[in-house]
N, CA, C and O atoms as a Tinker XYZ file with bonds, in Angstrom:
   300  protein
     1  N    140.040000  114.217000  121.872000    73     2
     2  CA   138.942000  113.790000  122.499000    64     1     3
     3  C    138.186000  115.527000  121.846000    63     2     4     5
     4  O    137.344000  115.657000  120.957000    81     3
     5  N    138.597000  116.199000  122.347000    73     3     6
     6  CA   138.065000  118.057000  121.877000    64     5     7
     7  C    137.189000  117.890000  120.601000    63     6     8     9
     8  O    135.992000  117.972000  120.326000    81     7
     9  N    138.774000  117.519000  119.721000    73     7    10
    10  CA   138.074000  117.590000  118.457000    64     9    11
    11  C    136.659000  117.152000  117.719000    63    10    12    13
    12  O    135.983000  117.935000  117.050000    81    11
    13  N    136.321000  115.732000  117.961000    73    11    14
    14  CA   135.950000  115.034000  118.335000    64    13    15
    15  C    134.414000  115.404000  118.657000    63    14    16    17
    16  O    133.470000  115.433000  117.868000    81    15
    17  N    134.440000  115.824000  120.775000    73    15    18
    18  CA   133.513000  116.244000  120.659000    64    17    19
    19  C    132.970000  117.176000  119.560000    63    18    20    21
    20  O    131.955000  117.116000  118.866000    81    19
    21  N    133.833000  117.924000  119.622000    73    19    22
    22  CA   133.361000  119.623000  118.415000    64    21    23
    23  C    132.583000  119.266000  118.048000    63    22    24    25
    24  O    131.416000  119.463000  118.389000    81    23
    25  N    133.033000  118.568000  117.160000    73    23    26
    26  CA   132.568000  117.804000  115.838000    64    25    27
    27  C    131.394000  117.221000  115.844000    63    26    28    29
    28  O    130.751000  116.840000  114.866000    81    27
    29  N    130.979000  117.119000  117.516000    73    27    30
    30  CA   129.842000  116.292000  117.576000    64    29    31
    31  C    128.360000  117.810000  118.034000    63    30    32    33
    32  O    127.156000  118.048000  117.933000    81    31
    33  N    129.409000  118.270000  118.441000    73    31    34
    34  CA   128.450000  119.758000  119.040000    64    33    35
    35  C    128.200000  120.527000  117.853000    63    34    36    37
    36  O    127.069000  121.012000  117.813000    81    35
    37  N    129.213000  120.856000  116.531000    73    35    38
    38  CA   128.480000  121.095000  115.274000    64    37    39
    39  C    127.663000  120.518000  114.866000    63    38    40    41
    40  O    126.609000  121.035000  114.494000    81    39
    41  N    127.929000  119.208000  114.816000    73    39    42
    42  CA   126.780000  118.507000  113.865000    64    41    43
    43  C    125.073000  118.787000  114.059000    63    42    44    45
    44  O    124.102000  118.833000  113.303000    81    43
    45  N    125.329000  118.951000  115.595000    73    43    46
    46  CA   124.092000  119.436000  116.313000    64    45    47
    47  C    123.463000  120.749000  116.810000    63    46    48    49
    48  O    122.289000  120.731000  117.178000    81    47
    49  N    124.217000  121.948000  116.842000    73    47    50
    50  CA   124.155000  123.365000  116.724000    64    49    51
    51  C    125.093000  123.767000  115.526000    63    50    52    53
    52  O    124.101000  123.932000  114.816000    81    51
    53  N    125.819000  123.978000  114.931000    73    51    54
    54  CA   125.873000  124.225000  113.772000    64    53    55
    55  C    127.221000  125.413000  114.505000    63    54    56    57
    56  O    128.136000  125.739000  113.748000    81    55
    57  N    127.212000  125.780000  115.477000    73    55    58
    58  CA   128.665000  125.926000  115.854000    64    57    59
    59  C    129.967000  125.139000  115.436000    63    58    60    61
    60  O    130.086000  123.915000  115.395000    81    59
    61  N    130.882000  126.053000  115.144000    73    59    62
    62  CA   132.706000  126.336000  114.191000    64    61    63
    63  C    132.716000  125.188000  114.844000    63    62    64    65
    64  O    131.691000  124.817000  115.415000    81    63
    65  N    133.606000  124.608000  114.864000    73    63    66
    66  CA   133.839000  123.876000  115.259000    64    65    67
    67  C    135.166000  124.039000  116.430000    63    66    68    69
    68  O    135.338000  123.221000  117.334000    81    67
    69  N    135.982000  125.173000  116.224000    73    67    70
    70  CA   137.105000  125.672000  116.224000    64    69    71
    71  C    136.331000  125.814000  117.163000    63    70    72    73
    72  O    136.281000  124.808000  117.871000    81    71
    73  N    135.643000  126.705000  117.509000    73    71    74
    74  CA   134.973000  127.846000  118.732000    64    73    75
    75  C    134.297000  127.526000  119.547000    63    74    76    77
    76  O    133.625000  128.236000  120.295000    81    75
    77  N    134.466000  125.474000  119.475000    73    75    78
    78  CA   133.903000  125.223000  120.801000    64    77    79
    79  C    135.147000  125.089000  121.695000    63    78    80    81
    80  O    136.042000  124.735000  120.927000    81    79
    81  N    135.651000  125.197000  122.952000    73    79    82
    82  CA   136.177000  125.237000  123.792000    64    81    83
    83  C    136.198000  124.971000  124.857000    63    82    84    85
    84  O    135.088000  125.200000  125.335000    81    83
    85  N    137.362000  124.308000  126.097000    73    83    86
    86  CA   137.071000  123.276000  127.480000    64    85    87
    87  C    135.771000  124.077000  127.971000    63    86    88    89
    88  O    134.580000  123.840000  128.170000    81    87
    89  N    136.609000  125.094000  128.050000    73    87    90
    90  CA   136.227000  126.231000  129.079000    64    89    91
    91  C    134.715000  126.951000  128.730000    63    90    92    93
    92  O    134.045000  127.644000  129.496000    81    91
    93  N    134.410000  126.574000  127.372000    73    91    94
    94  CA   132.856000  126.965000  127.658000    64    93    95
    95  C    132.277000  126.537000  128.244000    63    94    96    97
    96  O    132.852000  125.606000  128.809000    81    95
    97  N    131.061000  126.679000  128.593000    73    95    98
    98  CA   129.472000  126.926000  128.858000    64    97    99
    99  C    128.197000  126.315000  127.815000    63    98   100   101
   100  O    127.586000  127.139000  127.134000    81    99
   101  N    127.909000  125.159000  127.745000    73    99   102
   102  CA   126.858000  124.383000  127.254000    64   101   103
   103  C    125.651000  125.627000  126.983000    63   102   104   105
   104  O    125.783000  126.439000  126.066000    81   103
   105  N    124.877000  125.633000  127.601000    73   103   106
   106  CA   123.688000  126.871000  128.319000    64   105   107
   107  C    124.659000  128.485000  127.648000    63   106   108   109
   108  O    124.591000  128.944000  126.508000    81   107
   109  N    125.108000  128.773000  128.290000    73   107   110
   110  CA   125.458000  131.015000  128.373000    64   109   111
   111  C    126.342000  130.348000  127.151000    63   110   112   113
   112  O    125.579000  130.277000  126.188000    81   111
   113  N    127.307000  129.964000  126.887000    73   111   114
   114  CA   128.351000  130.426000  126.133000    64   113   115
   115  C    128.000000  129.504000  124.644000    63   114   116   117
   116  O    128.055000  129.993000  123.516000    81   115
   117  N    127.677000  128.238000  124.927000    73   115   118
   118  CA   127.576000  127.486000  123.179000    64   117   119
   119  C    126.023000  127.740000  123.130000    63   118   120   121
   120  O    125.905000  128.311000  122.046000    81   119
   121  N    124.595000  127.633000  123.748000    73   119   122
   122  CA   123.657000  128.694000  123.331000    64   121   123
   123  C    122.636000  126.588000  123.213000    63   122   124   125
   124  O    121.574000  126.291000  122.667000    81   123
   125  N    123.607000  125.722000  123.966000    73   123   126
   126  CA   122.512000  124.504000  123.665000    64   125   127
   127  C    121.425000  124.837000  125.053000    63   126   128   129
   128  O    121.530000  125.166000  126.234000    81   127
   129  N    120.109000  124.446000  123.834000    73   127   130
   130  CA   119.241000  123.825000  124.659000    64   129   131
   131  C    119.046000  122.900000  125.378000    63   130   132   133
   132  O    120.098000  122.867000  126.017000    81   131
   133  N    118.162000  121.748000  125.902000    73   131   134
   134  CA   117.974000  120.750000  126.776000    64   133   135
   135  C    118.029000  119.350000  125.751000    63   134   136   137
   136  O    118.568000  118.264000  125.965000    81   135
   137  N    116.799000  120.108000  123.870000    73   135   138
   138  CA   116.990000  118.678000  123.221000    64   137   139
   139  C    118.780000  119.008000  122.727000    63   138   140   141
   140  O    119.277000  118.178000  121.965000    81   139
   141  N    119.248000  119.643000  122.971000    73   139   142
   142  CA   120.614000  119.595000  122.038000    64   141   143
   143  C    121.378000  119.001000  122.884000    63   142   144   145
   144  O    122.323000  118.304000  122.512000    81   143
   145  N    121.061000  119.203000  124.197000    73   143   146
   146  CA   122.001000  118.989000  124.915000    64   145   147
   147  C    122.356000  117.128000  124.833000    63   146   148   149
   148  O    123.371000  116.441000  124.952000    81   147
   149  N    120.815000  116.844000  124.553000    73   147   150
   150  CA   120.416000  115.451000  124.746000    64   149   151
   151  C    120.604000  114.145000  123.594000    63   150   152   153
   152  O    120.700000  112.919000  123.642000    81   151
   153  N    120.587000  115.504000  122.269000    73   151   154
   154  CA   121.319000  115.028000  121.125000    64   153   155
   155  C    122.615000  114.844000  120.678000    63   154   156   157
   156  O    122.889000  114.242000  119.640000    81   155
   157  N    123.821000  115.592000  121.799000    73   155   158
   158  CA   125.427000  115.710000  121.687000    64   157   159
   159  C    125.119000  114.941000  123.244000    63   158   160   161
   160  O    124.526000  115.865000  123.801000    81   159
   161  N    125.152000  114.182000  123.929000    73   159   162
   162  CA   125.499000  113.230000  124.558000    64   161   163
   163  C    125.243000  111.654000  124.246000    63   162   164   165
   164  O    125.773000  110.763000  124.909000    81   163
   165  N    124.371000  111.424000  123.162000    73   163   166
   166  CA   123.751000  110.624000  122.233000    64   165   167
   167  C    124.593000  110.174000  121.478000    63   166   168   169
   168  O    124.866000  109.010000  121.185000    81   167
   169  N    125.154000  111.451000  121.047000    73   167   170
   170  CA   126.108000  110.910000  119.777000    64   169   171
   171  C    127.571000  110.963000  120.011000    63   170   172   173
   172  O    128.391000  110.569000  119.183000    81   171
   173  N    128.042000  111.755000  121.845000    73   171   174
   174  CA   128.938000  111.087000  122.337000    64   173   175
   175  C    129.391000  109.448000  122.282000    63   174   176   177
   176  O    130.323000  108.740000  121.898000    81   175
   177  N    127.837000  109.337000  123.051000    73   175   178
   178  CA   128.096000  107.744000  123.890000    64   177   179
   179  C    127.775000  106.920000  122.604000    63   178   180   181
   180  O    128.028000  105.728000  122.777000    81   179
   181  N    127.353000  107.175000  121.526000    73   179   182
   182  CA   127.458000  106.693000  120.456000    64   181   183
   183  C    129.382000  106.461000  119.408000    63   182   184   185
   184  O    129.984000  105.455000  119.033000    81   183
   185  N    129.558000  107.300000  119.356000    73   183   186
   186  CA   130.770000  108.424000  119.321000    64   185   187
   187  C    131.868000  107.583000  120.136000    63   186   188   189
   188  O    132.740000  107.373000  119.294000    81   187
   189  N    132.112000  107.227000  120.869000    73   187   190
   190  CA   132.994000  106.714000  122.226000    64   189   191
   191  C    132.562000  105.434000  122.811000    63   190   192   193
   192  O    133.298000  105.032000  123.712000    81   191
   193  N    131.670000  104.782000  122.556000    73   191   194
   194  CA   131.704000  103.712000  122.533000    64   193   195
   195  C    130.812000  103.572000  124.253000    63   194   196   197
   196  O    130.445000  102.495000  124.722000    81   195
   197  N    130.682000  104.529000  124.736000    73   195   198
   198  CA   130.550000  104.371000  126.430000    64   197   199
   199  C    128.968000  104.692000  126.546000    63   198   200   201
   200  O    128.155000  104.796000  125.628000    81   199
   201  N    128.776000  104.811000  127.877000    73   199   202
   202  CA   127.357000  104.823000  128.351000    64   201   203
   203  C    127.150000  106.214000  128.963000    63   202   204   205
   204  O    127.989000  106.537000  129.804000    81   203
   205  N    126.242000  107.033000  128.704000    73   203   206
   206  CA   126.485000  108.423000  129.678000    64   205   207
   207  C    124.936000  108.414000  130.395000    63   206   208   209
   208  O    124.047000  108.981000  129.760000    81   207
   209  N    124.675000  107.938000  131.386000    73   207   210
   210  CA   123.178000  108.218000  132.524000    64   209   211
   211  C    122.911000  109.339000  132.624000    63   210   212   213
   212  O    123.686000  110.273000  132.832000    81   211
   213  N    121.211000  109.372000  132.417000    73   211   214
   214  CA   121.025000  109.610000  132.760000    64   213   215
   215  C    120.898000  111.312000  133.777000    63   214   216   217
   216  O    120.589000  112.501000  133.696000    81   215
   217  N    121.394000  110.269000  134.655000    73   215   218
   218  CA   121.317000  111.225000  135.839000    64   217   219
   219  C    122.549000  112.087000  136.018000    63   218   220   221
   220  O    122.705000  112.842000  136.979000    81   219
   221  N    123.691000  111.875000  134.715000    73   219   222
   222  CA   124.877000  112.670000  134.949000    64   221   223
   223  C    125.155000  113.786000  134.372000    63   222   224   225
   224  O    126.117000  114.554000  134.387000    81   223
   225  N    123.768000  113.734000  133.665000    73   223   226
   226  CA   123.632000  114.847000  131.923000    64   225   227
   227  C    124.090000  115.785000  133.023000    63   226   228   229
   228  O    125.094000  116.468000  132.817000    81   227
   229  N    123.067000  115.930000  134.837000    73   227   230
   230  CA   122.885000  117.736000  134.958000    64   229   231
   231  C    124.318000  118.363000  135.396000    63   230   232   233
   232  O    124.518000  119.529000  135.737000    81   231
   233  N    125.513000  117.038000  135.282000    73   231   234
   234  CA   126.842000  117.900000  135.828000    64   233   235
   235  C    128.078000  118.392000  135.503000    63   234   236   237
   236  O    129.137000  118.767000  136.007000    81   235
   237  N    127.168000  118.142000  133.806000    73   235   238
   238  CA   127.670000  118.921000  132.417000    64   237   239
   239  C    127.559000  120.318000  132.443000    63   238   240   241
   240  O    126.650000  120.736000  131.726000    81   239
   241  N    128.281000  121.276000  133.121000    73   239   242
   242  CA   128.626000  122.466000  132.553000    64   241   243
   243  C    128.719000  123.147000  131.430000    63   242   244   245
   244  O    127.874000  123.671000  130.704000    81   243
   245  N    130.243000  123.040000  131.376000    73   243   246
   246  CA   131.482000  123.307000  130.804000    64   245   247
   247  C    131.989000  122.059000  129.736000    63   246   248   249
   248  O    131.667000  120.957000  130.179000    81   247
   249  N    132.556000  122.015000  128.707000    73   247   250
   250  CA   132.970000  121.023000  128.326000    64   249   251
   251  C    133.394000  120.486000  128.795000    63   250   252   253
   252  O    133.342000  119.260000  128.701000    81   251
   253  N    134.378000  121.449000  129.947000    73   251   254
   254  CA   135.696000  120.328000  130.181000    64   253   255
   255  C    134.561000  119.282000  131.030000    63   254   256   257
   256  O    134.624000  118.101000  130.689000    81   255
   257  N    133.967000  119.487000  131.651000    73   255   258
   258  CA   133.022000  118.524000  132.276000    64   257   259
   259  C    132.691000  117.156000  131.476000    63   258   260   261
   260  O    132.751000  115.963000  131.772000    81   259
   261  N    132.464000  117.596000  130.781000    73   259   262
   262  CA   131.925000  116.366000  129.643000    64   261   263
   263  C    132.971000  115.493000  128.983000    63   262   264   265
   264  O    132.818000  114.312000  128.675000    81   263
   265  N    134.485000  116.522000  128.738000    73   263   266
   266  CA   134.789000  115.608000  128.301000    64   265   267
   267  C    135.857000  114.386000  129.502000    63   266   268   269
   268  O    136.233000  113.239000  129.261000    81   267
   269  N    136.081000  115.270000  130.810000    73   267   270
   270  CA   136.480000  114.909000  132.099000    64   269   271
   271  C    136.180000  112.786000  132.148000    63   270   272   273
   272  O    136.751000  111.695000  132.162000    81   271
   273  N    134.508000  113.664000  132.157000    73   271   274
   274  CA   133.668000  112.221000  131.920000    64   273   275
   275  C    133.944000  111.047000  131.588000    63   274   276   277
   276  O    134.470000  110.148000  132.244000    81   275
   277  N    133.367000  111.085000  129.946000    73   275   278
   278  CA   134.206000  110.394000  128.667000    64   277   279
   279  C    135.378000  109.632000  129.214000    63   278   280   281
   280  O    135.258000  108.437000  129.483000    81   279
   281  N    136.543000  110.297000  129.393000    73   279   282
   282  CA   137.535000  110.481000  129.816000    64   281   283
   283  C    137.525000  109.346000  130.547000    63   282   284   285
   284  O    138.169000  108.331000  130.281000    81   283
   285  N    136.752000  109.517000  131.529000    73   283   286
   286  CA   137.134000  108.494000  132.542000    64   285   287
   287  C    136.208000  107.149000  132.498000    63   286   288   289
   288  O    136.498000  106.067000  133.010000    81   287
   289  N    135.321000  107.390000  131.949000    73   287   290
   290  CA   134.270000  105.801000  131.282000    64   289   291
   291  C    135.434000  105.138000  130.148000    63   290   292   293
   292  O    135.411000  103.912000  130.049000    81   291
   293  N    136.351000  105.825000  129.373000    73   291   294
   294  CA   137.429000  105.169000  128.895000    64   293   295
   295  C    138.632000  104.261000  128.789000    63   294   296   297
   296  O    139.083000  103.487000  127.945000    81   295
   297  N    139.094000  104.845000  130.480000    73   295   298
   298  CA   139.980000  104.811000  130.740000    64   297   299
   299  C    139.586000  103.377000  131.644000    63   298   300
   300  O    140.459000  102.793000  132.287000    81   299
């Protein structure tokens, strides 16, 4: 799942796929602003076929947080 999510992050931000790690923070390390975060979440929702609630977005500090959320939604 990380590789797929990293691909989405790459398309939105231009970060190299291999540089996106689970422990990275979206804001501080990946320099994702609020608009880019919305694009990442929309892309992830479409790609994985899940609904990501708007109110849950504030909990996605690290890449791991979003991976955990998606994994739980897919289970």
